[in-house]
N, C-alpha and C positions, 0 to 999 in steps of 0.2 A: 504493500500500500504506500502511495507517495505521500510524503509529508507536506505540510502547508508551505514550508520554506522552499521545497523543490518546485511546487506548483507556482509559487510567487516568482522564482527565478525564471521559470519557463515563460511566464506571462511577460516579464520584463524583456527577456530576449526576443520574444515574438514582437512586442510593441516596438522595441528598438530597431528590429529589422524592417518593420513596416515604415517607421519614421525615415530610415535611410532610403527606402524606395521612393517615398514621397519627395524627399529632398533631391534625389536624382532626377525624378520627373520634373520638378520645379526648375532645376538647372537646365535641363534639355529645353523646356518651354521658353525660358528666358533667353537661351542662346538662339532659338529659332526666331524670337522677336527682335533680336539684335541688341540686347542689353549689354553684351560683352564686346560690342564694336566700339573701341576706344575713340577713334576719330569722330564717329557719329555722336558719342556722348559729349565730347568736347565742344562740337558745334552746337549741340542742344543746350549746353550750359551757357555758352556765350549768348545765344539767342534769348535765353531766359533772363540773363543779366540785363541785356539791352531792353527787353520788355519791361522788366521791373523798374529800371531807371526811368522809362517813359511814363510810368504810372505815378511818379512822384513830382511834386506834391499833389495830393488829391484836390480835385476841383470842388471847392465848397459852394460854388454858385448853384450847383445842381442839387444841393441838399434838400431844399423845400420840395422840389419835384420828386426826389427819391423817397422822402418820408411819406408823401401822399400816395405814391405807388406802392410803398411798403404796407401801408394801411389796407389798400385794396387787396394786396397779396395775402395778408393775414385774414381778411374776411373770406376770401376764396378758400383758404386752407381750413378755417374753422367751420364754415358752412358745408363744404364738401365732406369733411370728416364726419360731422354730425348726421348729414343726410345718408352717407354710406353706413354709418353705425345703425341707424334705424331700419335700414334695409337688410343689413347683415345679420342682425339679431334673429329675426324669424327664419331667414334662410339657413342660418347655422343650426337652429333647432330642427328644421326639416331635413338637414343633412346629417343628423345624428342617428346612428344605427340603433341605438337603444330607445329612441323615441318615435321614429317614423318607419313606415313600411319600406322594405328593400327597394322596390321600384322608384319610390319617391326619393329616397336617398341617392340612388344612382343618377337620376335626372338632375338633382340639385348639384351633385358633385361634378357632373359633366359641365353644367352651366357655369359653375364657379371656376372650373379649370379653363373654360373658354374665355371668361372675363379676364383672368390673370394672364392669359397668353398675350394679350394686347397691352403694351406699356402705356402708362398714363399720358405720355407725350403723343402717342398715336391716337389715343382716345380724344385728346384735345384737338387734334387735326380733324377728326370726324365731327366733333361737336361744333367746331368753327364752320364747317360746311353746313351743318344742320341749323344752328342758331345764329351764325354770324360771328364777327370778331367781337372780342370783349371778355370781361370776367365771367360771364355766365357760362361760356364754353369751358373755361378753365375749372369752374366750380363743378359742373356736371361731369367732366372727365375725372376729377379727383373723387367724386362721389361714387362713380361706377367702379373705379379701380379699388377704392376702399371697401366697397361691398364685396368684391371677389376675394380680397385679401383677408378681411376680418371674418367673413362667414366661414372660410376654410379653417382658420385658427379657432374660431368659436366652436365649430362642430367637433374638432379634436379635443378641445377643453371639456365640452359637454360629455363626450364619450369617456373621458377620464374620471368621471364621478364614480365613486365606489359602487359596483353593481349590487353589493349586498344591501346597501341603503335603498337603492331603487326597488329591489325585490321586496324589501320589508314594507315600503310605502305602497307598492302595488298590492300587497296582500290585504290591505284594508279597503280595496276597491275604488281607489281614486282614478280619475280620468287622466289621460296623457297630458292634457293641458295643465291640470293641477300639479302633476308630477314635474313638468317643466318649470312651472311658475314657482313652486314652493320647495323644490328639492334641487333640481339641476342648476337653475339660475343662481340661487344663493351660494351653492357649493362652488360655483365657478366664478364668483364675483371678483376675486383677486385677478384672475387671468383676463376677464372681460375688461376691467378698468385699465390694467397694465397694457394690454394690446391697443386699447383705444388711445391712450396717451402716446404710445409709440407711433401709431399711424398718424396722429396729429403732428408730431415732430417731423415725421417723414414728409407729410403733405406740405408743411411750411417750406421745406427745402425744395420739394418737387415743384411747388407753385411758382418758385422764382425762375424756373426754366420754361414754364408753359407759355410765357410771353414771347418766346422765340418763334412760335407758330401763330401768334396773334390772339392768344387766349387770355390776355390781360395781365395785370400785375406788373411788378418791377422788372420782370424778365424782358418786357417789351423795350424798356429803356436800355437795359443791359445789352440787348441785341443791337439796338441802334448805335450805341456808343462803340461797341466792338467793330461793327461794320464800317463806321466812319473813322476808326483809328483814334478815337478820343479817349486815350488810355487814362489820363487823370480823372475823367468822369467815370470810367470803368472802376477804378480803385475806390472812388466814393461810393458807388453802388455796392461793391463787394464789402466794404466796411459796414455799411448800413445792414446788409444781409447778415454779416457776422454778428452784429449787435443783436439782431432779432433771434438768431439761433442760440446765442448765449442766454438771452432772457428766457427763451422757451425751455432750455435745459434746466435752468434754475427753478422755474415754475413747475415743470414736470416733476423734478425731484421733491419739491415741497408737497405737491399733491400726493405723490406716492407715500411719503412718510406720514401724511395726515390720514389718508383714507384706506390705504392697503392694509388688510388685516394680516397679522402675523400668526403663524401656527403656534 
């Protein structure tokens, strides 16, 4: 009979071998991409230095415009996240094997997979065609992508609820709706809130890019300034976005500490 120490050493050796294989694959991939091409890296470094020098000092004249566009971006991200959440919650329940019939679960999972297949930027292009240029297209694209993302994660969280608890509650003859409302949802509350906060942070970042395709927000100005080589204005926009991201990180951390339940 093998001892625990022998088994532990075997696991370490196996994990170490797997790590070496991954490192080797990483090195091959980087070599294929030209990372080890020294002349190319030198040219790239020089280009980056020239670009960085061209962004200094930031152009403060565009700060009022940037702040107004940032407010529009924040509204897009917040509204799109909430709309996606309200759509994702019921879809997540319908995609849970322990709550819904197998055919319904299959259809919902396929639908959610199809939604996630399309990036949020491509959804923005589609909605620009449908509703025209502006923040509405960006908001709808974020909402659709959020729905596919959150519903998948919520379905997995709902399926992670202790099956013994579910069977015990089913034993008293409750309906599936009551089971979802009073057992599955409260048991998954931590994951639900945590994923919602994460997707809100993600959407704040994603919404800054949607303006590149005419979907509103600060990304529109960023695209204009990049195309016109107005790099000092680009640096101002990037600093404003950085400030928003840092504020969102702090607020998200405070909300997690205040509302997330600890085991």
